[in-house]
Backbone bond lengths (Angstrom), bond angles and torsions (degrees), N, CA, C in turn:
res aa  C-N    CA-C-N  psi(-1)  N-CA   C-N-CA  omega(-1)  CA-C   N-CA-C  phi
1 M - - - 1.450 - - 1.569 106.92 -
2 N 1.283 113.86 134.71 1.500 116.93 -178.33 1.526 107.13 -97.46
3 T 1.344 113.48 108.06 1.456 120.35 -176.61 1.502 111.65 -72.38
4 D 1.305 112.54 -31.86 1.558 115.14 176.15 1.465 113.02 -60.93
5 K 1.292 115.61 -44.22 1.507 120.78 -179.87 1.534 109.49 -61.52
6 T 1.337 117.22 -47.56 1.447 118.11 -177.18 1.532 111.92 -67.57
7 L 1.344 117.88 -33.72 1.443 123.34 176.09 1.533 109.63 -64.61
8 A 1.334 115.03 -45.46 1.480 119.75 -179.01 1.467 109.57 -63.81
9 E 1.373 120.96 -41.49 1.462 123.10 -179.99 1.554 110.19 -67.88
10 A 1.261 118.48 -37.35 1.475 120.23 175.89 1.502 112.96 -63.42
11 I 1.302 117.26 -44.42 1.420 119.72 177.16 1.527 111.60 -66.06
12 A 1.355 116.42 -43.27 1.451 118.82 179.30 1.497 113.03 -61.65
13 S 1.340 116.39 -32.58 1.495 119.64 -177.16 1.551 108.29 -71.06
14 E 1.328 119.84 -27.52 1.459 120.48 175.95 1.484 113.75 -64.56
15 Y 1.353 115.92 -32.89 1.474 120.55 -177.02 1.500 115.11 -97.14
16 A 1.341 117.54 -6.45 1.408 121.54 -179.92 1.566 108.25 -72.68
17 P 1.316 119.45 145.95 1.446 121.67 177.01 1.523 111.12 -68.26
18 K 1.336 116.10 132.97 1.377 121.75 -175.33 1.514 109.76 -102.33
19 A 1.313 117.01 140.05 1.454 121.70 176.06 1.559 106.55 -75.60
20 A 1.272 115.63 136.60 1.458 119.03 177.55 1.565 110.99 -70.13
21 S 1.302 114.85 119.42 1.461 118.92 -178.83 1.456 110.19 -91.74
22 K 1.329 116.64 164.91 1.463 121.03 -177.15 1.526 110.23 -72.44
23 V 1.369 116.63 -30.13 1.438 122.75 178.54 1.526 108.08 -63.53
24 V 1.298 116.94 -46.23 1.507 122.08 177.86 1.524 109.69 -58.03
25 A 1.296 115.51 -46.36 1.499 121.54 177.82 1.488 112.84 -60.36
26 L 1.367 115.03 -39.68 1.421 118.16 178.44 1.560 112.24 -68.04
27 K 1.312 116.20 -38.65 1.448 117.30 177.47 1.586 111.60 -68.97
28 K 1.311 116.55 -33.11 1.458 118.49 175.68 1.528 112.01 -66.10
29 L 1.340 115.48 -38.35 1.467 118.62 177.51 1.494 112.02 -65.66
30 D 1.381 115.16 -39.80 1.432 121.17 177.72 1.528 111.31 -60.57
31 K 1.297 115.65 -43.77 1.494 121.36 177.91 1.508 111.41 -63.85
32 K 1.349 114.69 -39.60 1.442 119.48 -177.61 1.572 111.40 -69.47
33 A 1.320 115.64 -30.12 1.449 119.69 176.65 1.505 112.57 -71.32
34 K 1.367 116.82 -35.36 1.439 123.55 -174.37 1.560 113.43 -92.19
35 A 1.276 119.24 -18.47 1.446 121.79 -172.73 1.510 115.23 -61.79
36 P 1.326 120.50 -47.24 1.472 119.22 -177.56 1.578 111.04 -59.55
37 A 1.344 116.17 -40.44 1.470 119.51 -178.76 1.555 109.48 -67.69
38 N 1.296 117.08 -41.20 1.504 118.40 -179.65 1.498 110.70 -67.80
39 I 1.302 118.83 -44.25 1.468 123.11 178.73 1.528 110.38 -58.10
40 F 1.329 116.32 -51.24 1.491 121.03 -179.07 1.549 109.70 -63.63
41 A 1.269 120.81 -44.10 1.427 122.90 -177.73 1.571 111.21 -61.58
42 R 1.299 114.60 -45.06 1.495 116.16 179.52 1.514 112.20 -67.80
43 A 1.346 116.93 -45.74 1.480 119.61 -177.95 1.581 110.26 -64.42
44 F 1.307 115.59 -43.38 1.440 117.98 -176.53 1.547 109.81 -71.46
45 G 1.274 117.47 -36.17 1.461 122.74 176.33 1.546 112.24 -63.25
46 I 1.288 115.37 -43.05 1.443 119.39 177.13 1.531 112.24 -66.98
47 L 1.323 118.49 -41.20 1.456 123.82 175.06 1.502 113.04 -58.90
48 M 1.359 112.51 -46.87 1.455 117.00 -177.92 1.552 113.62 -69.47
49 T 1.345 114.98 -34.37 1.422 119.90 175.69 1.530 112.38 -65.92
50 L 1.291 115.08 -38.90 1.487 120.15 176.57 1.568 107.91 -67.19
51 S 1.236 116.18 -40.35 1.490 120.61 178.62 1.549 110.73 -58.50
52 L 1.368 115.26 -45.31 1.421 121.68 178.00 1.495 111.39 -64.53
53 G 1.285 117.01 -42.12 1.466 119.99 -178.91 1.532 111.97 -67.98
54 L 1.357 116.43 -40.37 1.461 119.14 176.92 1.530 109.33 -65.43
55 G 1.326 116.26 -40.06 1.495 117.77 178.36 1.474 112.98 -62.72
56 L 1.299 117.35 -38.27 1.439 119.73 177.12 1.507 112.21 -68.62
57 C 1.274 116.86 -39.13 1.517 116.92 178.46 1.535 110.69 -64.83
58 L 1.320 114.80 -39.48 1.460 118.08 -176.85 1.502 110.59 -71.23
59 S 1.306 117.54 -40.33 1.481 121.17 -174.05 1.595 107.70 -76.91
60 M 1.333 120.26 -24.84 1.427 118.28 174.82 1.480 114.02 -95.54
61 R 1.285 116.10 8.95 1.451 125.12 173.82 1.578 112.05 63.74
62 V 1.310 116.20 33.37 1.446 120.57 175.05 1.523 108.95 -78.63
63 I 1.320 117.82 -37.80 1.392 124.02 172.62 1.541 109.55 -123.50
64 G 1.312 118.68 165.17 1.428 123.55 -177.49 1.524 112.22 86.38
65 D 1.263 115.99 -178.61 1.481 119.39 -174.85 1.515 114.23 -90.98
66 G 1.324 115.29 -0.02 1.463 120.24 178.28 1.537 118.69 76.49
67 S 1.313 113.84 13.02 1.450 120.36 178.67 1.563 109.99 -75.34
68 A 1.253 113.42 167.01 1.513 118.92 -179.53 1.530 108.51 -66.58
69 L 1.334 119.27 -32.59 1.465 121.13 177.78 1.461 111.02 -64.25
70 M 1.343 119.99 -41.20 1.448 120.24 -179.78 1.531 110.12 -72.71
71 T 1.331 118.52 -35.60 1.438 118.09 175.29 1.551 111.79 -63.98
72 G 1.297 116.06 -43.05 1.471 121.56 174.88 1.502 111.12 -56.17
73 C 1.358 115.98 -49.05 1.477 119.04 178.10 1.526 111.10 -61.67
74 G 1.261 117.91 -36.77 1.462 123.17 177.15 1.521 111.27 -60.82
75 I 1.323 116.05 -48.92 1.429 121.03 -179.05 1.594 108.21 -63.67
76 F 1.294 118.44 -42.46 1.448 121.11 -179.16 1.589 107.94 -63.84
77 L 1.338 118.09 -44.55 1.471 118.47 179.94 1.532 111.88 -66.29
78 G 1.295 116.71 -37.58 1.480 121.04 175.84 1.533 113.64 -60.45
79 I 1.349 114.53 -45.43 1.425 118.38 177.83 1.525 112.64 -67.43
80 L 1.326 117.48 -36.35 1.470 125.03 173.47 1.479 110.62 -58.70
81 G 1.391 116.72 -48.88 1.454 120.65 176.68 1.463 114.72 -58.85
82 I 1.326 117.46 -46.86 1.501 122.87 176.85 1.465 112.01 -57.26
83 A 1.310 115.46 -46.31 1.539 118.18 -179.35 1.508 111.35 -66.52
84 G 1.343 114.88 -39.75 1.501 116.55 178.58 1.516 111.59 -66.88
85 M 1.248 118.83 -41.61 1.520 119.58 175.43 1.491 110.63 -64.20
86 S 1.288 119.47 -37.01 1.442 121.40 179.01 1.547 113.57 -67.05
87 L 1.338 115.66 -33.44 1.477 120.14 177.92 1.496 113.97 -90.53
88 N 1.278 120.13 -3.07 1.467 122.29 -179.89 1.486 114.83 -61.88
89 Y 1.314 114.94 -44.56 1.524 120.42 -176.66 1.523 110.28 -66.87
90 P 1.362 120.35 -48.84 1.441 120.06 177.97 1.506 114.46 -60.89
91 I 1.316 115.41 -38.24 1.513 119.47 175.11 1.495 110.43 -63.92
92 Y 1.345 118.03 -43.15 1.480 121.34 176.41 1.466 109.98 -58.85
93 K 1.320 121.27 -48.90 1.505 124.68 -177.57 1.525 107.75 -57.59
94 T 1.359 118.09 -44.33 1.477 122.03 -176.09 1.579 107.51 -65.44
95 L 1.302 118.40 -46.52 1.433 120.72 -177.79 1.531 110.31 -65.38
96 L 1.323 118.07 -37.38 1.449 123.56 179.59 1.603 108.89 -64.84
97 Q 1.287 114.11 -40.93 1.437 118.90 -178.09 1.543 108.03 -67.19
98 H 1.298 119.16 -41.85 1.539 121.42 177.87 1.495 107.74 -62.10
99 G 1.308 120.69 -45.93 1.427 124.88 178.78 1.526 112.29 -57.44
100 R 1.284 114.80 -44.93 1.463 120.11 179.18 1.567 111.82 -64.90
101 E 1.312 115.97 -40.15 1.432 122.46 179.52 1.513 109.65 -66.43
102 K 1.347 117.86 -36.02 1.490 124.15 -177.87 1.541 109.69 -65.06
103 Y 1.310 115.52 -41.32 1.444 120.98 -171.30 1.506 113.61 -106.55
104 A 1.338 117.94 5.41 1.455 122.90 -172.33 1.513 110.59 -63.44
105 F 1.336 119.44 -42.45 1.460 121.24 -177.11 1.544 110.21 -62.89
106 E 1.323 114.96 -48.32 1.516 117.03 -178.52 1.512 111.61 -65.30
107 I 1.264 116.58 -39.14 1.491 119.85 -177.90 1.564 109.72 -68.54
108 M 1.296 115.76 -43.88 1.502 118.70 179.10 1.483 111.56 -63.10
109 Q 1.399 115.05 -41.10 1.468 120.97 -179.07 1.565 109.85 -65.29
110 L 1.302 119.57 -41.82 1.389 123.66 -178.51 1.510 109.91 -72.17
111 A 1.326 119.35 -39.89 1.400 124.05 178.31 1.567 110.82 -65.31
112 R 1.320 116.88 -36.33 1.459 119.94 174.62 1.492 111.37 -65.16
113 E 1.331 119.07 -42.11 1.407 124.31 178.58 1.502 111.20 -60.19
114 I 1.394 117.26 -41.60 1.390 120.73 -177.57 1.544 109.43 -69.90
115 S 1.300 117.61 -41.83 1.452 119.69 -179.00 1.541 112.51 -67.63
116 E 1.350 116.45 -35.63 1.483 120.22 177.11 1.495 110.31 -68.25
117 S 1.309 118.04 -38.77 1.492 118.40 -178.04 1.540 111.28 -76.59
118 A 1.299 119.78 -17.67 1.451 120.96 175.71 1.516 111.91 -78.26
119 D 1.312 117.79 -20.51 1.510 122.39 -179.19 1.502 109.71 -72.53
């Protein structure tokens, strides 16, 4: 067995232009349906976590001048962060459901084509 030949063919196949298959198109549509929900959930989660952290730092007088106003602002930011993190998952599920509904017809049609061609 010529290992040089098989290695050369393997490397060449990586650089050869590939025909777009229906499975790849289906995966892209699935990603496209889920992307807005994932992006929002991560960004909103990070923002609310930072809000909670800032609120904790202000209320424990780690940062700020230690006045009652800063402590009050810290408590408000902490509660806002906790509320935002609590609402993040339901918002994510709602956005994900809307994305799935938006692309459901195309995904089902393409999946049907793939399953029919496999038979």
